[in-house]
C-alpha positions as a Python dict, from the first residue, in 0.01 Angstrom:
ca = {
    (1, 'X'): (0, 0, 0),
    (2, 'X'): (-218, 47, -313),
    (3, 'X'): (-83, 158, -615),
    (4, 'X'): (-245, 532, -649),
    (5, 'X'): (-274, 630, -1012),
    (6, 'X'): (-270, 996, -1100),
    (7, 'X'): (-606, 1131, -1192),
    (8, 'X'): (-498, 1175, -1553),
    (9, 'X'): (-611, 1030, -1863),
    (10, 'X'): (-371, 713, -1863),
    (11, 'X'): (-550, 390, -1876),
    (12, 'X'): (-411, 145, -1623),
    (13, 'X'): (-401, -201, -1743),
    (14, 'X'): (-327, -525, -1493),
    (15, 'X'): (-234, -796, -1649),
    (16, 'X'): (-60, -836, -1964),
    (17, 'X'): (-209, -1180, -2118),
    (18, 'X'): (-425, -1203, -2400),
    (19, 'X'): (-698, -947, -2268),
    (20, 'X'): (-441, -688, -2098),
    (21, 'X'): (-233, -712, -2438),
    (22, 'X'): (-564, -662, -2648),
    (23, 'X'): (-688, -398, -2427),
    (24, 'X'): (-401, -205, -2436),
    (25, 'X'): (-362, -186, -2819),
    (26, 'X'): (-692, -119, -2847),
    (27, 'X'): (-722, 186, -2614),
    (28, 'X'): (-338, 306, -2752),
    (29, 'X'): (-482, 315, -3078),
    (30, 'X'): (-730, 524, -3009),
    (31, 'X'): (-493, 768, -2857),
    (32, 'X'): (-466, 717, -2484),
    (33, 'X'): (-188, 637, -2277),
    (34, 'X'): (-153, 286, -2162),
    (35, 'X'): (51, 161, -1868),
    (36, 'X'): (50, -222, -1873),
    (37, 'X'): (134, -370, -1496),
    (38, 'X'): (246, -700, -1532),
    (39, 'X'): (425, -873, -1264),
    (40, 'X'): (592, -1140, -1441),
    (41, 'X'): (899, -1221, -1455),
    (42, 'X'): (960, -1068, -1125),
    (43, 'X'): (666, -1257, -967),
    (44, 'X'): (641, -1588, -1125),
    (45, 'X'): (303, -1828, -1197),
    (46, 'X'): (277, -2209, -1192),
    (47, 'X'): (227, -2225, -1571),
    (48, 'X'): (433, -1894, -1726),
    (49, 'X'): (780, -1963, -1847),
    (50, 'X'): (840, -1632, -1949),
    (51, 'X'): (786, -1251, -1894),
    (52, 'X'): (651, -1190, -2219),
    (53, 'X'): (315, -1031, -2305),
    (54, 'X'): (6, -1255, -2440),
    (55, 'X'): (203, -1588, -2350),
    (56, 'X'): (19, -1901, -2431),
    (57, 'X'): (50, -2164, -2148),
    (58, 'X'): (-244, -2432, -2162),
    (59, 'X'): (-248, -2513, -2567),
    (60, 'X'): (-145, -2312, -2908),
    (61, 'X'): (-481, -2348, -3048),
    (62, 'X'): (-742, -2064, -3090),
    (63, 'X'): (-979, -2353, -3227),
    (64, 'X'): (-1165, -2313, -3530),
    (65, 'X'): (-1107, -2051, -3783),
    (66, 'X'): (-1420, -2103, -3981),
    (67, 'X'): (-1619, -1792, -3949),
    (68, 'X'): (-1985, -1884, -4133),
    (69, 'X'): (-2024, -2256, -3917),
    (70, 'X'): (-1850, -2150, -3577),
    (71, 'X'): (-1900, -1908, -3339),
    (72, 'X'): (-1501, -1893, -3194),
    (73, 'X'): (-1411, -1845, -3557),
    (74, 'X'): (-1726, -1571, -3587),
    (75, 'X'): (-1503, -1379, -3312),
    (76, 'X'): (-1197, -1421, -3490),
    (77, 'X'): (-1359, -1249, -3763),
    (78, 'X'): (-1496, -968, -3551),
    (79, 'X'): (-1138, -921, -3381),
    (80, 'X'): (-966, -907, -3720),
    (81, 'X'): (-1232, -642, -3839),
    (82, 'X'): (-1158, -466, -3509),
    (83, 'X'): (-776, -456, -3608),
    (84, 'X'): (-708, -675, -3335),
    (85, 'X'): (-335, -740, -3196),
    (86, 'X'): (-380, -1098, -3105),
    (87, 'X'): (-555, -1212, -3455),
    (88, 'X'): (-250, -1005, -3625),
    (89, 'X'): (-5, -1176, -3437),
    (90, 'X'): (-186, -1522, -3486),
    (91, 'X'): (-189, -1492, -3875),
    (92, 'X'): (169, -1382, -3857),
    (93, 'X'): (272, -1710, -3680),
    (94, 'X'): (-7, -1995, -3777),
    (95, 'X'): (81, -2320, -3800),
    (96, 'X'): (-88, -2579, -4014),
    (97, 'X'): (-368, -2697, -3806),
    (98, 'X'): (-624, -2809, -4043),
    (99, 'X'): (-930, -2588, -4013),
    (100, 'X'): (-839, -2445, -3641),
    (101, 'X'): (-603, -2137, -3610),
    (102, 'X'): (-279, -2281, -3430),
    (103, 'X'): (26, -2066, -3345),
    (104, 'X'): (369, -2097, -3263),
    (105, 'X'): (341, -1977, -2918),
    (106, 'X'): (682, -1831, -2869),
    (107, 'X'): (694, -1626, -3180),
    (108, 'X'): (333, -1536, -3111),
    (109, 'X'): (397, -1401, -2743),
    (110, 'X'): (735, -1248, -2872),
    (111, 'X'): (531, -1076, -3172),
    (112, 'X'): (290, -954, -2954),
    (113, 'X'): (532, -811, -2675),
    (114, 'X'): (750, -629, -2941),
    (115, 'X'): (447, -468, -3111),
    (116, 'X'): (334, -325, -2768),
    (117, 'X'): (640, -186, -2637),
    (118, 'X'): (698, -67, -2944),
    (119, 'X'): (406, 182, -2936),
    (120, 'X'): (438, 503, -2835),
    (121, 'X'): (163, 534, -2625),
    (122, 'X'): (216, 212, -2406),
    (123, 'X'): (459, 187, -2130),
    (124, 'X'): (512, -154, -1952),
    (125, 'X'): (554, -158, -1552),
    (126, 'X'): (659, -487, -1369),
    (127, 'X'): (562, -377, -1017),
    (128, 'X'): (292, -630, -870),
    (129, 'X'): (-33, -474, -840),
    (130, 'X'): (-211, -641, -479),
    (131, 'X'): (-526, -374, -435),
    (132, 'X'): (-793, -212, -597),
    (133, 'X'): (-676, 130, -672),
    (134, 'X'): (-915, 423, -532),
    (135, 'X'): (-886, 642, -870),
    (136, 'X'): (-775, 679, -1198),
    (137, 'X'): (-873, 435, -1494),
    (138, 'X'): (-818, 95, -1477),
    (139, 'X'): (-893, -244, -1663),
    (140, 'X'): (-803, -563, -1412),
    (141, 'X'): (-754, -847, -1701),
    (142, 'X'): (-531, -1065, -1461),
    (143, 'X'): (-644, -1403, -1583),
    (144, 'X'): (-667, -1769, -1460),
    (145, 'X'): (-367, -1682, -1219),
    (146, 'X'): (-462, -1384, -1040),
    (147, 'X'): (-186, -1355, -762),
    (148, 'X'): (-294, -1450, -403),
    (149, 'X'): (-287, -1107, -254),
    (150, 'X'): (-490, -961, -538),
    (151, 'X'): (-725, -1234, -555),
    (152, 'X'): (-810, -1140, -215),
    (153, 'X'): (-856, -775, -243),
    (154, 'X'): (-1090, -873, -542),
    (155, 'X'): (-1273, -1109, -316),
    (156, 'X'): (-1290, -872, -46),
    (157, 'X'): (-1432, -598, -279),
    (158, 'X'): (-1706, -849, -423),
    (159, 'X'): (-1823, -932, -55),
    (160, 'X'): (-1803, -1297, -112),
    (161, 'X'): (-1538, -1570, -193),
    (162, 'X'): (-1438, -1564, -509),
    (163, 'X'): (-1582, -1842, -731),
    (164, 'X'): (-1338, -2092, -892),
    (165, 'X'): (-1242, -2431, -1070),
    (166, 'X'): (-926, -2614, -1143),
    (167, 'X'): (-767, -2587, -1495),
    (168, 'X'): (-538, -2843, -1669),
    (169, 'X'): (-260, -2779, -1927),
    (170, 'X'): (-132, -3096, -2146),
    (171, 'X'): (189, -3245, -2235),
    (172, 'X'): (437, -3128, -2513),
    (173, 'X'): (620, -3412, -2679),
    (174, 'X'): (968, -3382, -2889),
    (175, 'X'): (839, -3455, -3250),
    (176, 'X'): (1227, -3652, -3320),
    (177, 'X'): (1071, -3875, -3053),
    (178, 'X'): (781, -3997, -3216),
    (179, 'X'): (809, -4327, -3378),
    (180, 'X'): (634, -4215, -3760),
    (181, 'X'): (674, -4633, -3846),
    (182, 'X'): (387, -4605, -3588),
    (183, 'X'): (212, -4287, -3636),
    (184, 'X'): (149, -4104, -3930),
    (185, 'X'): (28, -3713, -4046),
    (186, 'X'): (-332, -3654, -4120),
    (187, 'X'): (-593, -3426, -4014),
    (188, 'X'): (-902, -3556, -3908),
    (189, 'X'): (-1150, -3556, -4216),
    (190, 'X'): (-834, -3441, -4452),
    (191, 'X'): (-967, -3082, -4359),
    (192, 'X'): (-747, -2787, -4452),
    (193, 'X'): (-681, -2584, -4788),
    (194, 'X'): (-307, -2740, -4830),
    (195, 'X'): (-167, -3045, -4808),
    (196, 'X'): (53, -2902, -4517),
    (197, 'X'): (-274, -2851, -4353),
    (198, 'X'): (-438, -3186, -4431),
    (199, 'X'): (-121, -3327, -4257),
    (200, 'X'): (-139, -3101, -3955),
    (201, 'X'): (-169, -3380, -3694),
    (202, 'X'): (30, -3672, -3573),
    (203, 'X'): (-160, -3994, -3518),
    (204, 'X'): (-113, -4275, -3262),
    (205, 'X'): (-357, -4565, -3327),
    (206, 'X'): (-482, -4805, -3072),
    (207, 'X'): (-641, -5140, -3057),
    (208, 'X'): (-904, -5213, -2846),
    (209, 'X'): (-651, -5410, -2606),
    (210, 'X'): (-409, -5123, -2603),
    (211, 'X'): (-694, -4876, -2519),
    (212, 'X'): (-817, -5080, -2229),
    (213, 'X'): (-451, -5118, -2083),
    (214, 'X'): (-426, -4741, -2130),
    (215, 'X'): (-755, -4652, -1945),
    (216, 'X'): (-643, -4927, -1670),
    (217, 'X'): (-321, -4715, -1619),
    (218, 'X'): (-463, -4388, -1633),
    (219, 'X'): (-719, -4513, -1392),
    (220, 'X'): (-458, -4631, -1147),
    (221, 'X'): (-207, -4344, -1176),
    (222, 'X'): (-118, -4141, -910),
    (223, 'X'): (-265, -3810, -921),
    (224, 'X'): (-176, -3449, -767),
    (225, 'X'): (-414, -3430, -468),
    (226, 'X'): (-559, -3081, -385),
    (227, 'X'): (-528, -2884, -78),
    (228, 'X'): (-750, -2946, 207),
    (229, 'X'): (-1064, -2716, 161),
    (230, 'X'): (-1002, -2685, -191),
    (231, 'X'): (-1309, -2794, -341),
    (232, 'X'): (-1362, -2626, -667),
    (233, 'X'): (-1474, -2808, -957),
    (234, 'X'): (-1333, -2827, -1352),
    (235, 'X'): (-1450, -2659, -1634),
    (236, 'X'): (-1597, -2921, -1884),
    (237, 'X'): (-1417, -2757, -2186),
    (238, 'X'): (-1091, -2834, -2001),
    (239, 'X'): (-1149, -3177, -1836),
    (240, 'X'): (-843, -3390, -1725),
    (241, 'X'): (-831, -3694, -1915),
    (242, 'X'): (-834, -3914, -1597),
    (243, 'X'): (-1132, -3750, -1494),
    (244, 'X'): (-1302, -3816, -1844),
    (245, 'X'): (-1176, -4163, -1803),
    (246, 'X'): (-1355, -4186, -1450),
    (247, 'X'): (-1708, -4091, -1610),
    (248, 'X'): (-1691, -4399, -1834),
    (249, 'X'): (-1452, -4613, -1997),
    (250, 'X'): (-1541, -4515, -2372),
    (251, 'X'): (-1547, -4143, -2270),
    (252, 'X'): (-1203, -4096, -2418),
    (253, 'X'): (-1278, -4275, -2708),
    (254, 'X'): (-1591, -4050, -2816),
    (255, 'X'): (-1372, -3734, -2703),
    (256, 'X'): (-1008, -3678, -2772),
    (257, 'X'): (-952, -4023, -2901),
    (258, 'X'): (-1221, -4037, -3121),
    (259, 'X'): (-1110, -4251, -3446),
    (260, 'X'): (-1346, -4123, -3673),
    (261, 'X'): (-1211, -3928, -4022),
    (262, 'X'): (-876, -4074, -3971),
    (263, 'X'): (-702, -4349, -4202),
    (264, 'X'): (-406, -4506, -4090),
    (265, 'X'): (-119, -4457, -4354),
    (266, 'X'): (63, -4748, -4274),
    (267, 'X'): (-222, -5011, -4240),
    (268, 'X'): (-522, -4825, -4449),
    (269, 'X'): (-727, -5148, -4400),
    (270, 'X'): (-694, -5156, -4072),
    (271, 'X'): (-931, -4948, -3845),
    (272, 'X'): (-832, -4816, -3536),
    (273, 'X'): (-1021, -4869, -3185),
    (274, 'X'): (-885, -4509, -3080),
    (275, 'X'): (-627, -4253, -3235),
    (276, 'X'): (-415, -4033, -2998),
    (277, 'X'): (-366, -3694, -3187),
    (278, 'X'): (-76, -3462, -3151),
    (279, 'X'): (-45, -3112, -3298),
    (280, 'X'): (249, -2903, -3397),
    (281, 'X'): (303, -2661, -3128),
    (282, 'X'): (604, -2448, -3296),
    (283, 'X'): (694, -2334, -3655),
    (284, 'X'): (986, -2544, -3650),
    (285, 'X'): (761, -2873, -3602),
    (286, 'X'): (977, -2983, -3340),
    (287, 'X'): (716, -2988, -3075),
    (288, 'X'): (387, -3127, -3054),
    (289, 'X'): (121, -3109, -2811),
    (290, 'X'): (-91, -3419, -2700),
    (291, 'X'): (-428, -3262, -2798),
    (292, 'X'): (-718, -3290, -2517),
    (293, 'X'): (-483, -3481, -2291),
    (294, 'X'): (-503, -3227, -2015),
    (295, 'X'): (-381, -3409, -1696),
    (296, 'X'): (-381, -3376, -1304),
    (297, 'X'): (-153, -3718, -1283),
    (298, 'X'): (172, -3669, -1136),
    (299, 'X'): (510, -3612, -1356),
    (300, 'X'): (637, -3983, -1311),
    (301, 'X'): (292, -4144, -1370),
    (302, 'X'): (271, -3936, -1705),
    (303, 'X'): (582, -4065, -1848),
    (304, 'X'): (479, -4398, -1780),
    (305, 'X'): (124, -4366, -1880),
    (306, 'X'): (184, -4175, -2187),
    (307, 'X'): (433, -4406, -2320),
    (308, 'X'): (227, -4675, -2335),
    (309, 'X'): (70, -4491, -2645),
    (310, 'X'): (164, -4647, -2969),
    (311, 'X'): (421, -4415, -3142),
    (312, 'X'): (528, -4300, -2785),
    (313, 'X'): (733, -4541, -2616),
    (314, 'X'): (1000, -4348, -2638),
    (315, 'X'): (874, -3995, -2619),
    (316, 'X'): (1074, -3717, -2482),
    (317, 'X'): (877, -3460, -2306),
    (318, 'X'): (940, -3077, -2341),
    (319, 'X'): (679, -3023, -2094),
    (320, 'X'): (411, -3230, -1856),
    (321, 'X'): (97, -3162, -1794),
    (322, 'X'): (-18, -3001, -1468),
    (323, 'X'): (-309, -2827, -1302),
    (324, 'X'): (-377, -2480, -1140),
    (325, 'X'): (-660, -2307, -968),
    (326, 'X'): (-834, -2088, -1193),
    (327, 'X'): (-1050, -1800, -1019),
    (328, 'X'): (-1299, -1580, -1200),
    (329, 'X'): (-1558, -1341, -1046),
    (330, 'X'): (-1974, -1314, -1065),
    (331, 'X'): (-1953, -1096, -1350),
    (332, 'X'): (-2355, -1116, -1366),
    (333, 'X'): (-2361, -949, -1033),
    (334, 'X'): (-2053, -730, -1014),
    (335, 'X'): (-2037, -563, -1329),
    (336, 'X'): (-2272, -340, -1546),
    (337, 'X'): (-2318, -341, -1938),
    (338, 'X'): (-1979, -140, -1992),
    (339, 'X'): (-1792, -421, -1812),
    (340, 'X'): (-1725, -170, -1487),
    (341, 'X'): (-1762, -287, -1118),
    (342, 'X'): (-2052, -157, -1010),
    (343, 'X'): (-1924, -56, -683),
    (344, 'X'): (-1608, 143, -839),
    (345, 'X'): (-1697, 227, -1191),
    (346, 'X'): (-1340, 370, -1266),
    (347, 'X'): (-1232, -12, -1268),
    (348, 'X'): (-1300, -246, -1557),
    (349, 'X'): (-1246, -629, -1543),
    (350, 'X'): (-1166, -814, -1894),
    (351, 'X'): (-1060, -1163, -1986),
    (352, 'X'): (-1090, -1515, -1819),
    (353, 'X'): (-1132, -1350, -1458),
    (354, 'X'): (-1507, -1222, -1598),
    (355, 'X'): (-1625, -1610, -1640),
    (356, 'X'): (-1545, -1602, -2029),
    (357, 'X'): (-1339, -1934, -2100),
    (358, 'X'): (-1108, -1971, -2359),
    (359, 'X'): (-804, -1767, -2518),
    (360, 'X'): (-1022, -1612, -2808),
    (361, 'X'): (-1311, -1524, -2571),
    (362, 'X'): (-1058, -1374, -2314),
    (363, 'X'): (-926, -1147, -2605),
    (364, 'X'): (-1203, -1056, -2750),
    (365, 'X'): (-1329, -906, -2378),
    (366, 'X'): (-1021, -734, -2369),
    (367, 'X'): (-1082, -611, -2679),
    (368, 'X'): (-1401, -449, -2568),
    (369, 'X'): (-1295, -329, -2249),
    (370, 'X'): (-1006, -124, -2407),
    (371, 'X'): (-1252, 26, -2646),
    (372, 'X'): (-1514, 114, -2381),
    (373, 'X'): (-1268, 231, -2137),
    (374, 'X'): (-1090, 434, -2415),
    (375, 'X'): (-1388, 608, -2544),
    (376, 'X'): (-1503, 705, -2185),
    (377, 'X'): (-1117, 859, -2128),
    (378, 'X'): (-1164, 1061, -2421),
    (379, 'X'): (-1519, 1184, -2341),
    (380, 'X'): (-1709, 986, -2587),
    (381, 'X'): (-2017, 790, -2561),
    (382, 'X'): (-2003, 435, -2685),
    (383, 'X'): (-2287, 216, -2638),
    (384, 'X'): (-2196, -183, -2576),
    (385, 'X'): (-2141, -427, -2851),
    (386, 'X'): (-2468, -491, -3068),
    (387, 'X'): (-2643, -810, -2888),
    (388, 'X'): (-2641, -1007, -3260),
    (389, 'X'): (-2256, -997, -3286),
    (390, 'X'): (-2027, -1263, -3124),
    (391, 'X'): (-1893, -994, -2895),
    (392, 'X'): (-2215, -869, -2780),
    (393, 'X'): (-2356, -1210, -2727),
    (394, 'X'): (-2067, -1294, -2503),
    (395, 'X'): (-2083, -985, -2301),
    (396, 'X'): (-2460, -1014, -2270),
    (397, 'X'): (-2433, -1321, -2120),
    (398, 'X'): (-2156, -1253, -1843),
    (399, 'X'): (-2299, -929, -1761),
    (400, 'X'): (-2623, -1007, -1691),
    (401, 'X'): (-2765, -1308, -1927),
    (402, 'X'): (-2645, -1550, -1717),
    (403, 'X'): (-2828, -1711, -1422),
    (404, 'X'): (-2593, -1557, -1098),
    (405, 'X'): (-2678, -1833, -885),
    (406, 'X'): (-2545, -2073, -1116),
    (407, 'X'): (-2283, -1864, -1311),
    (408, 'X'): (-2000, -2086, -1447),
    (409, 'X'): (-1741, -2015, -1729),
    (410, 'X'): (-1830, -2033, -2102),
    (411, 'X'): (-1719, -2044, -2425),
    (412, 'X'): (-1857, -1836, -2696),
    (413, 'X'): (-2120, -2031, -2892),
    (414, 'X'): (-2439, -2002, -3090),
    (415, 'X'): (-2695, -2083, -2798),
    (416, 'X'): (-2570, -1748, -2651),
    (417, 'X'): (-2734, -1568, -2971),
    (418, 'X'): (-3111, -1486, -2982),
    (419, 'X'): (-3305, -1706, -3251),
    (420, 'X'): (-3314, -1585, -3614),
    (421, 'X'): (-3610, -1427, -3690),
    (422, 'X'): (-3818, -1500, -4038),
    (423, 'X'): (-3791, -1904, -4051),
    (424, 'X'): (-4113, -1956, -4181),
    (425, 'X'): (-4196, -2286, -4357),
    (426, 'X'): (-4041, -2539, -4072),
    (427, 'X'): (-3712, -2581, -3958),
    (428, 'X'): (-3382, -2474, -4101),
    (429, 'X'): (-3076, -2693, -4143),
    (430, 'X'): (-2821, -2624, -3893),
    (431, 'X'): (-2573, -2501, -4156),
    (432, 'X'): (-2831, -2249, -4284),
    (433, 'X'): (-2911, -2137, -3931),
    (434, 'X'): (-2521, -2114, -3846),
    (435, 'X'): (-2467, -1881, -4201),
    (436, 'X'): (-2759, -1684, -4089),
    (437, 'X'): (-2634, -1594, -3730),
    (438, 'X'): (-2290, -1507, -3876),
    (439, 'X'): (-2405, -1296, -4174),
    (440, 'X'): (-2657, -1105, -3897),
    (441, 'X'): (-2358, -1060, -3642),
    (442, 'X'): (-2090, -939, -3928),
    (443, 'X'): (-2326, -690, -4057),
    (444, 'X'): (-2430, -564, -3694),
    (445, 'X'): (-2045, -554, -3574),
    (446, 'X'): (-1927, -392, -3874),
    (447, 'X'): (-2222, -137, -3824),
    (448, 'X'): (-2109, -98, -3465),
    (449, 'X'): (-1735, -31, -3572),
    (450, 'X'): (-1852, 204, -3843),
    (451, 'X'): (-2038, 423, -3585),
    (452, 'X'): (-1798, 432, -3328),
    (453, 'X'): (-1686, 774, -3249),
    (454, 'X'): (-1306, 723, -3239),
}
């Protein structure tokens, strides 16, 4: 039977991931009572290990924190300006990661959970929601691992099969099993404001023969086979390394294994042909994930192939990689500019299920959905975010800017922004152009926050 919500001033949020957690925080702080419906831990998923809210499963990185030259860094800035819980907890549990923002994933999710459950207007319900409700006020932020029953209900409402692709996760290595007589600590180009940040990564070098042998083993390794009828593709931002290798033997060397910006501390005069990087995964520095090494290899094959990497010959794995199905809706045809389902306006969608890709983008869409839903519930008119902001550029893309026929998940990027006006006198350099985007976006976003009725 569908879960029937009373026609009151309560906002129901299905899914306690990045988007659902941020939506709940924003709405509760605007004075709305919120119920978070999170099926974990009663109903498990392939990738989650706990029942905590905002559990990070694919990576511990929120990517670049540069708010002047990077679109995702700009999203960080906008979320901080809006009092976002995800960014507050990310800053509180940040790890050294050069110019990126990486977090201790366990402490981060525990922090988000504590803050939300301590909020007087937030309640947690661990029953699984399997249908779209006929009444009430709802946000569905169930993410890439939407349960089968709810996924079928959403697909039935959309009148079409849900779009889908496959997502992969990378393995995690115990730090004390890495041979530091071979590997060394250094961020690419020594990025970071402190010596610790400049040493935020562990690097494992390969010569040409080692790289060629590694590619051979990668291509020959036994892979996970999809079930009959599963024809979804991959999201390019999270390709399994075997898929990248199949595109050309040099692809990895120009991707996650590129050797540029690094100097081997043990052999400074010797240039590596390729480098595997590992990024700290927890504050203790006891766990490291292999950067960009999402994989669909079977577990036994992963152990043997990854131990071919110099410095990882005796590696112990806290978690091996894996692959799972990731579903999303065709938002340009199904949602309005307030993120409401056109066929059922009392329901909003947020997060990765809307067709954004990445933790930051998911949380950003949760922030917007929470604010828009709360304003509507409280009887205020709240326009959508300004199109010149990162939030506005992203929501415009998923709710109408993208071509519906070819709609695919998208990370935030400056290609979604309208061109900066007043560029007379020839082409402007990229750094100046990106700075102009971010200056304009920050002013527009702050003005929107200042004019918000609540």
